[in-house]
Structure formats: C-alpha cells, structure tokens
C-alpha positions as CSV (number, residue, x, y, z in Angstrom):
1,M,16.9,-9.4,-30.2
2,I,16.4,-8.1,-26.7
3,L,15.5,-5.0,-24.5
4,D,18.3,-2.7,-24.0
5,K,18.7,-3.9,-20.5
6,M,21.7,-1.5,-19.4
7,S,18.3,1.2,-21.2
8,L,16.5,-0.1,-18.5
9,N,18.9,-0.6,-15.9
10,E,19.7,2.9,-16.5
11,H,16.7,4.6,-16.3
12,L,15.9,1.9,-12.4
13,D,19.3,2.9,-10.7
14,G,18.9,6.5,-11.1
15,G,21.6,7.4,-14.1
16,R,18.3,9.1,-15.9
17,P,14.8,9.4,-13.6
18,G,13.1,6.8,-12.8
19,G,14.4,4.7,-9.5
20,D,14.2,8.1,-7.8
21,K,10.3,8.5,-8.7
22,I,9.4,4.9,-7.7
23,Y,11.7,5.9,-3.6
24,S,9.7,9.0,-4.2
25,V,6.4,7.3,-4.6
26,F,7.1,5.3,-1.3
27,D,8.9,7.5,0.5
28,H,7.3,10.5,0.4
29,Q,3.5,10.0,-1.1
30,L,2.0,6.8,0.1
31,P,4.1,8.2,4.0
32,A,1.9,11.6,3.3
33,A,-1.1,10.2,2.2
34,L,-1.5,7.9,5.4
35,K,-0.7,11.3,7.8
36,K,-4.3,12.6,5.5
37,L,-6.2,10.0,7.1
38,P,-9.0,10.7,9.5
39,F,-8.0,8.7,12.1
40,D,-9.0,11.2,14.7
41,R,-11.9,11.4,13.2
42,H,-13.0,8.0,13.2
43,L,-11.2,7.1,16.8
44,S,-12.9,9.9,18.7
45,Q,-14.7,9.5,22.4
46,S,-17.9,9.6,20.7
47,N,-16.7,7.0,17.8
48,V,-15.2,5.3,20.1
49,R,-18.3,5.1,22.5
50,K,-21.3,4.2,19.7
51,V,-19.5,1.7,17.7
52,I,-18.1,-0.2,20.8
53,S,-22.0,-0.3,21.7
54,E,-22.9,-0.9,18.7
55,A,-20.5,-4.7,18.7
56,D,-20.7,-5.5,22.0
57,G,-24.1,-3.8,23.9
58,Y,-23.8,-1.3,26.7
59,Q,-23.5,-4.0,29.8
60,P,-19.7,-3.9,31.6
61,H,-16.9,-5.9,30.2
62,L,-14.9,-8.2,32.5
63,I,-12.2,-8.6,28.9
64,A,-12.2,-5.4,26.4
65,P,-15.4,-5.2,24.3
66,E,-13.9,-7.4,21.3
67,Q,-16.0,-6.7,18.6
68,G,-16.0,-2.8,19.4
69,Y,-12.4,-2.9,19.1
70,K,-12.3,-5.3,15.5
71,R,-15.1,-3.3,14.2
72,L,-12.7,-0.3,15.0
73,I,-9.2,-1.5,13.8
74,E,-11.3,-2.9,10.4
75,G,-12.6,0.4,10.1
76,S,-9.6,2.2,10.8
77,L,-7.5,-0.2,8.7
78,G,-9.6,-0.2,5.8
79,Y,-8.8,3.6,4.8
80,L,-5.2,1.9,4.5
81,K,-5.9,1.2,0.5
82,G,-6.3,4.1,-0.9
83,P,-2.9,5.2,-0.4
84,A,-2.2,1.8,-0.8
85,D,-3.7,0.4,-4.2
86,A,-2.0,4.9,-5.2
87,S,0.7,3.5,-4.4
88,V,1.3,0.7,-6.0
89,D,-0.5,2.6,-9.4
90,A,1.9,5.1,-9.6
91,A,4.3,2.9,-9.1
92,H,3.4,1.4,-11.9
93,F,3.3,4.1,-13.9
94,V,6.6,4.8,-13.7
95,L,7.9,1.5,-14.9
96,K,5.3,1.1,-17.8
97,E,7.0,4.6,-18.2
98,L,10.5,3.0,-18.4
99,V,9.7,-0.1,-20.0
100,R,8.5,2.5,-23.3
101,K,11.1,4.9,-22.6
102,S,14.1,1.8,-22.3
103,I,12.5,0.8,-26.0
104,A,12.3,3.8,-27.9
105,E,16.1,4.2,-26.7
106,T,17.0,1.1,-28.7
107,E,18.6,1.9,-31.5
108,E,18.4,-1.5,-33.1
109,L,14.6,-1.7,-32.8
110,K,14.2,1.1,-33.9
111,R,15.0,-0.3,-37.6
112,F,12.1,-3.0,-36.5
113,P,9.2,-1.4,-36.4
114,S,7.2,-4.2,-36.0
115,L,9.2,-6.2,-33.9
116,Q,9.3,-3.1,-31.5
117,S,5.8,-2.9,-31.4
118,D,5.2,-6.8,-30.2
119,I,8.0,-6.1,-27.3
120,A,6.7,-3.3,-26.3
121,A,2.9,-4.7,-26.3
122,A,5.0,-8.2,-24.4
123,A,7.2,-5.9,-22.4
124,N,3.4,-3.9,-20.6
125,D,1.7,-7.2,-20.0
126,A,4.2,-8.8,-17.2
127,P,3.5,-4.9,-15.1
128,E,-0.1,-4.6,-15.5
129,R,0.4,-8.3,-14.3
130,F,2.7,-7.5,-11.9
131,R,-0.1,-4.4,-10.9
132,D,-2.7,-6.7,-9.8
133,E,-0.8,-9.4,-8.2
134,S,0.9,-6.3,-6.1
135,R,-3.2,-4.6,-4.8
136,R,-3.5,-8.7,-3.5
137,T,-0.5,-8.4,-1.5
138,V,-1.4,-5.4,-0.2
139,S,-4.8,-6.3,0.7
140,R,-3.8,-9.3,2.2
141,L,-1.6,-7.4,4.2
142,V,-3.7,-4.6,5.7
143,E,-5.9,-8.0,6.1
144,M,-3.8,-9.6,8.4
145,E,-3.3,-6.9,10.4
146,S,-6.6,-6.1,10.9
147,S,-7.6,-9.7,12.0
148,Y,-5.6,-10.1,14.8
149,L,-4.7,-7.6,17.4
150,T,-2.2,-8.6,19.9
151,T,-3.4,-8.3,23.8
152,R,-1.0,-5.4,24.0
153,Y,-3.2,-2.9,22.2
154,T,-6.8,-4.5,24.3
155,D,-7.6,-2.3,27.2
156,N,-10.8,-2.6,29.4
157,H,-11.2,1.4,29.7
158,L,-13.3,3.1,27.0
159,W,-11.7,5.5,27.2
160,R,-8.3,4.4,26.2
161,I,-9.4,2.1,23.7
162,G,-9.3,4.8,21.2
163,T,-5.9,5.0,22.3
164,N,-5.1,1.7,21.7
165,V,-7.0,1.1,18.4
166,S,-5.1,4.4,17.5
167,G,-1.4,2.8,18.6
168,Y,-2.4,-0.2,16.7
169,V,-2.9,1.9,14.0
170,T,0.1,3.9,13.6
171,M,2.0,1.0,14.1
172,V,0.0,-0.9,11.0
173,C,0.8,2.3,8.8
174,D,4.3,2.5,9.9
175,T,4.4,-1.1,9.1
176,T,2.5,-1.2,6.0
177,K,5.0,2.2,5.0
178,N,7.7,-0.7,5.0
179,T,6.2,-3.5,3.9
180,L,4.1,-2.2,0.3
181,P,7.8,-1.1,-1.7
182,K,8.8,-4.2,-0.9
183,A,5.5,-6.8,-2.4
184,V,5.8,-3.9,-5.2
185,S,9.1,-4.2,-5.6
186,S,9.5,-8.4,-5.0
187,R,5.8,-9.0,-7.5
188,G,8.1,-6.8,-10.4
C-alpha cells in the first residue's frame, strides 16, 4: 500500500492549500523578517568605529582594516540565522501537515489503522531529517558569505566602511532569499 501520491501532489501544487503556504514562507515571511533585522544599529558609524578600533587598533590603515570588516560582516550576517531557521521550521511544519492530511485522506489506509500509523511515523521521520539537513545547509551558506569578502566592498575610509558592509549584507540578504528555498527544497 503506497501513500496516495496524487493527494500529496495536489497539496504541494496548490490544488489545495499547501504549496502556496510554502511559497508564502519564502516569498513573504522571510523577506519581512530580513527587513526587521537591526543592521542600521549594528552598522551605525559609532558601532563601526568601535568594532574597527577593537579589532584593528587605532593606527591608520594603509589598506582596509581587515579584522574590523570581518567582525562587522560576521556580526551582521549572524542576524540572518534566526529568520533562516524560522523559515526552515515554517516550511517543515507545512510539509508535516501536508503529509498528515494526505495520509488521512488516503481511503485505502483507513481500513488498516495500524498500517496507517506506521506509514505516518515513517513519513514524518524523513521531514525531520530533511529539516536538520536544511538547517545545516543554510548555516553553511551564511558562513560562506561571512568568510569571504570581495575587494569590491573594501575601502580604507572609515566613514565608508559601514556603507560598504551594508552593501555587502544587502547582497547576502538577497542571495539568502534566493538560495534558502533551494536549500530547503533540495533536502525535502
């Protein structure tokens, strides 16, 4: 006996509520959460000055203050973890609910409650593993963005550092909006 794949596909393809809920997580919930992150406060001129002086000291820099840039970027991108994890969890919840509904709507399974229960347990195990894998993938994506900064975003003028880091963080947020759904859907 196989889970009624058509029922699950109908949920995911939008024939029934499901696919649209997952779409909403990534197209509405994630961007809204990213907009609320306190980047302005973290990249204020006073905080930039403080982070740069703590990381690289007060000496004038012939090139951009590398450690300060790194700390500002890591601090800024660290804020992404919360919304990213929340999006993974929200998509996971929708998928689990779709599996539950699909199992409940499969008429053949209603005659075999024990089998229905076993299938439900097995069907719920996979999304749990996929959620954990998706969270690790998302964390790696953010870590990759934190670990490498192109020279395009470096500048020796202290007053532009916040602007440069902000530009980089904005680019990473846009990338995250596009890659997070791919990371999650490639796992599930």
